[in-house]
C-alpha positions as CSV (number, residue, x, y, z in Angstrom):
1,X,85.7,62.4,85.7
2,X,82.5,62.1,87.7
3,X,80.8,58.7,87.4
4,X,77.3,58.9,86.0
5,X,75.6,57.2,89.0
6,X,77.1,59.8,91.4
7,X,75.6,62.6,89.3
8,X,72.3,60.8,89.2
9,X,72.3,60.4,92.9
10,X,72.8,64.1,93.5
11,X,70.1,65.1,91.0
12,X,67.6,64.0,93.7
13,X,68.6,67.1,95.6
14,X,66.6,69.1,93.0
15,X,63.5,67.0,93.4
16,X,62.8,67.3,97.1
17,X,59.9,69.4,98.3
18,X,61.9,72.0,100.3
19,X,64.0,72.8,97.2
20,X,60.9,73.0,95.0
21,X,59.5,75.7,97.4
22,X,62.7,77.7,97.2
23,X,62.9,77.3,93.4
24,X,59.4,78.7,93.1
25,X,60.2,81.7,95.3
26,X,63.4,82.4,93.3
27,X,61.5,82.2,90.0
28,X,59.2,85.0,91.3
29,X,62.3,87.3,91.6
30,X,60.6,89.6,94.1
31,X,61.2,90.3,97.7
32,X,63.7,88.8,100.1
33,X,64.2,85.0,100.2
34,X,65.6,83.2,103.2
35,X,66.8,79.6,103.4
36,X,67.9,78.3,106.8
37,X,68.8,75.0,108.3
38,X,71.5,74.1,105.9
39,X,74.9,72.7,107.0
40,X,78.1,74.0,105.4
41,X,78.2,70.9,103.1
42,X,74.5,71.3,102.2
43,X,75.0,75.0,101.4
44,X,77.9,74.1,99.0
45,X,75.7,71.5,97.2
46,X,72.6,73.7,97.0
47,X,74.1,77.0,96.0
48,X,74.8,76.0,92.4
49,X,71.2,74.8,92.2
50,X,70.0,78.1,93.6
51,X,72.1,80.0,91.1
52,X,70.7,78.0,88.2
53,X,67.1,78.4,89.5
54,X,67.5,82.1,90.0
55,X,68.8,82.5,86.4
56,X,70.8,85.5,87.5
57,X,74.3,86.1,89.0
58,X,74.5,85.3,92.7
59,X,76.8,87.2,95.2
60,X,77.8,85.2,98.2
61,X,79.2,87.3,101.1
62,X,81.6,85.7,103.5
63,X,83.6,86.8,106.5
64,X,87.1,87.2,105.0
65,X,89.5,86.1,102.3
66,X,90.2,82.7,104.0
67,X,86.5,81.9,104.1
68,X,86.2,82.9,100.4
69,X,89.1,80.6,99.4
70,X,87.5,77.7,101.2
71,X,84.1,78.3,99.8
72,X,85.3,78.6,96.3
73,X,87.1,75.2,96.4
74,X,84.0,73.6,97.9
75,X,81.5,75.2,95.5
76,X,83.6,74.3,92.4
77,X,83.8,70.7,93.7
78,X,80.0,70.8,94.2
79,X,79.5,72.1,90.6
80,X,81.6,69.2,89.2
81,X,79.6,66.7,91.3
82,X,76.2,68.0,90.4
83,X,76.7,69.5,87.0
84,X,74.4,72.4,87.9
85,X,76.7,75.0,86.6
86,X,80.3,75.1,85.1
87,X,82.9,75.3,87.9
88,X,84.7,78.1,86.0
89,X,81.6,80.3,86.6
90,X,82.3,80.4,90.3
91,X,84.7,83.3,91.0
92,X,86.2,84.8,94.2
93,X,86.6,88.6,94.5
94,X,89.3,89.1,97.2
95,X,89.5,92.0,99.7
96,X,92.6,94.1,99.9
97,X,95.3,92.9,102.3
98,X,95.7,96.5,103.6
99,X,93.1,98.9,104.8
100,X,92.5,102.3,103.1
101,X,94.7,105.2,104.3
102,X,97.2,102.8,105.9
103,X,99.9,104.4,103.6
104,X,100.8,100.9,102.3
105,X,100.5,99.4,98.8
106,X,98.2,96.4,98.4
107,X,99.9,93.1,97.3
108,X,100.2,93.1,93.5
109,X,98.8,89.6,93.2
110,X,95.6,90.7,95.0
111,X,95.3,93.8,92.8
112,X,95.7,91.6,89.7
113,X,93.1,89.1,90.9
114,X,90.6,91.9,91.7
115,X,91.1,93.5,88.3
116,X,90.8,90.0,86.6
117,X,87.5,89.2,88.4
118,X,86.0,92.7,87.7
119,X,86.9,92.3,84.1
120,X,85.2,88.9,84.0
121,X,82.1,90.2,85.8
122,X,81.9,93.0,83.2
123,X,82.4,90.8,80.1
124,X,81.6,87.2,80.8
125,X,78.5,85.2,81.9
126,X,79.0,84.3,85.6
127,X,76.9,82.4,88.1
128,X,78.4,82.9,91.5
129,X,80.8,85.5,92.9
130,X,82.2,85.0,96.4
131,X,82.9,88.3,98.1
132,X,84.4,89.0,101.6
133,X,82.3,91.5,103.5
134,X,85.2,94.0,103.4
135,X,85.4,93.8,99.6
136,X,81.6,94.1,99.4
137,X,81.7,97.4,101.3
138,X,84.1,99.0,98.8
139,X,82.7,101.0,95.9
140,X,83.6,100.1,92.3
141,X,83.1,101.7,89.0
142,X,80.4,100.8,86.4
143,X,81.0,97.6,84.3
144,X,82.0,99.6,81.2
145,X,85.1,100.9,82.9
146,X,86.4,97.4,83.8
147,X,85.4,95.9,80.4
148,X,88.2,98.0,78.8
149,X,91.0,96.9,81.2
150,X,91.4,93.3,79.8
151,X,92.1,92.0,76.4
152,X,91.9,88.5,74.8
153,X,94.4,87.7,72.1
154,X,93.7,84.8,69.7
155,X,95.8,83.3,67.0
156,X,94.8,84.3,63.5
157,X,93.0,87.4,64.7
158,X,94.0,90.8,63.4
159,X,95.1,93.5,65.9
160,X,96.3,97.1,65.9
161,X,99.8,96.8,67.4
162,X,100.1,100.5,68.2
163,X,96.7,100.5,70.0
164,X,97.7,97.3,71.9
165,X,101.0,98.7,73.2
166,X,99.2,102.0,74.2
167,X,96.6,99.9,76.1
168,X,99.3,97.8,77.8
169,X,101.1,101.0,79.0
170,X,97.8,102.5,80.2
171,X,97.0,99.5,82.5
172,X,100.4,99.2,84.1
173,X,102.7,97.3,81.8
174,X,106.2,98.7,81.4
175,X,107.9,98.8,77.9
176,X,111.4,97.3,78.1
177,X,114.2,96.3,75.7
178,X,114.2,92.8,77.2
179,X,111.4,91.2,79.2
180,X,112.6,89.7,82.4
181,X,110.0,90.5,85.1
182,X,106.2,90.3,85.5
183,X,104.4,93.3,84.1
184,X,106.8,94.1,81.3
185,X,106.5,93.9,77.5
186,X,108.8,94.5,74.5
187,X,108.0,95.1,70.9
188,X,110.4,94.0,68.1
189,X,110.2,94.0,64.3
190,X,107.4,91.5,63.9
191,X,106.9,90.1,67.4
192,X,105.9,91.1,70.9
193,X,106.6,89.6,74.3
194,X,104.7,90.1,77.5
195,X,104.8,88.8,81.0
196,X,101.7,89.3,83.1
197,X,102.1,88.5,86.8
198,X,100.9,85.0,86.5
199,X,103.8,82.8,85.3
200,X,101.4,80.7,83.1
201,X,100.4,83.8,81.2
202,X,103.9,84.8,79.9
203,X,103.8,84.6,76.1
204,X,105.5,85.6,72.9
205,X,103.4,86.7,69.9
206,X,104.5,86.8,66.2
207,X,102.6,88.8,63.6
208,X,102.2,88.5,59.8
209,X,101.1,91.9,58.9
210,X,98.4,92.7,61.4
211,X,97.4,89.1,61.9
212,X,98.6,87.1,65.0
213,X,100.5,84.3,63.3
214,X,101.5,82.5,66.5
215,X,101.2,82.6,70.3
216,X,103.7,80.7,72.4
217,X,104.5,80.4,76.1
218,X,107.6,82.4,76.9
219,X,110.4,81.8,79.4
220,X,112.2,85.0,80.6
221,X,115.2,83.1,81.9
222,X,116.1,81.6,78.6
223,X,114.4,84.3,76.4
224,X,112.9,81.5,74.4
225,X,109.4,80.6,73.4
226,X,108.0,77.1,73.7
227,X,104.5,75.5,73.6
228,X,102.0,77.0,71.1
229,X,98.7,78.3,72.6
230,X,95.5,79.4,70.8
231,X,94.7,82.4,73.0
232,X,95.7,84.3,76.1
233,X,94.3,86.9,78.4
234,X,95.9,90.2,79.3
235,X,94.7,91.8,82.6
236,X,95.6,95.0,84.2
237,X,98.7,94.9,86.4
238,X,98.6,98.4,87.7
239,X,98.2,98.4,91.5
240,X,95.4,100.9,91.1
241,X,93.6,99.4,88.1
242,X,90.7,98.1,90.1
243,X,90.2,101.5,91.7
244,X,90.5,103.6,88.6
245,X,93.8,105.0,89.6
246,X,96.8,105.3,87.3
247,X,95.3,102.7,85.0
248,X,93.1,105.5,83.9
249,X,95.9,107.3,82.1
250,X,94.6,106.3,78.7
251,X,90.9,106.8,79.6
252,X,89.6,109.0,82.3
253,X,88.0,107.2,85.2
254,X,84.3,107.8,85.5
255,X,82.7,109.5,88.4
256,X,81.9,107.2,91.3
257,X,78.1,106.6,91.4
258,X,76.1,104.0,93.3
259,X,75.1,101.2,91.0
260,X,72.0,99.1,91.2
261,X,73.7,96.2,89.7
262,X,77.1,94.5,90.1
């Protein structure tokens, strides 16, 4: 919880003359804008204000993944202190941990995180995306392609179970008799269990007809469900999902074309 007087103190940052000049330039939305003379702490405090003044998504390019991690933590803290934007609207798009043509598979956690961020960029309102320069140099597909890779499941919603299992298989999940490892799912008479790579995302789902009657967290070790949840997110787990590789089994990947917008 941020004390009110702290937030009031930081609102003065928006009312200084240098920021007013920057805000007016950003409002014009034309030409290149350059702001200099800010320390690392000042940049973290002002970037949320800049994003709000620009009224459009902001891409922040940094040197590498380590710098992106550090900046994301700092920016989210600044968002909480200033209240300029929601901290959840600050995302980090990591670079691969291996270079192209090294004949090595990228780490699955990095692949999942990239697919998750690309899906959020394509479907959710965002304010700031932090991108290492290596990731910024890699081409990506249009937003429509990534919008289909993720799914949100909510309790009391109706779903097509056949379509859902087909989608899971197309984005890298493996159908199994018993779910034990990340990236697996099983379908029983009136229930389904899935384990995305993040442990907190493992869940069991029960249906009444086509309606999701319950969603619960699932423990593969005990094969038991526990705490009830209202919704969960399913992201691609295929190692090529963010590149349009084998995740495109269900839907052909579009042709690579330069995009004017991210």
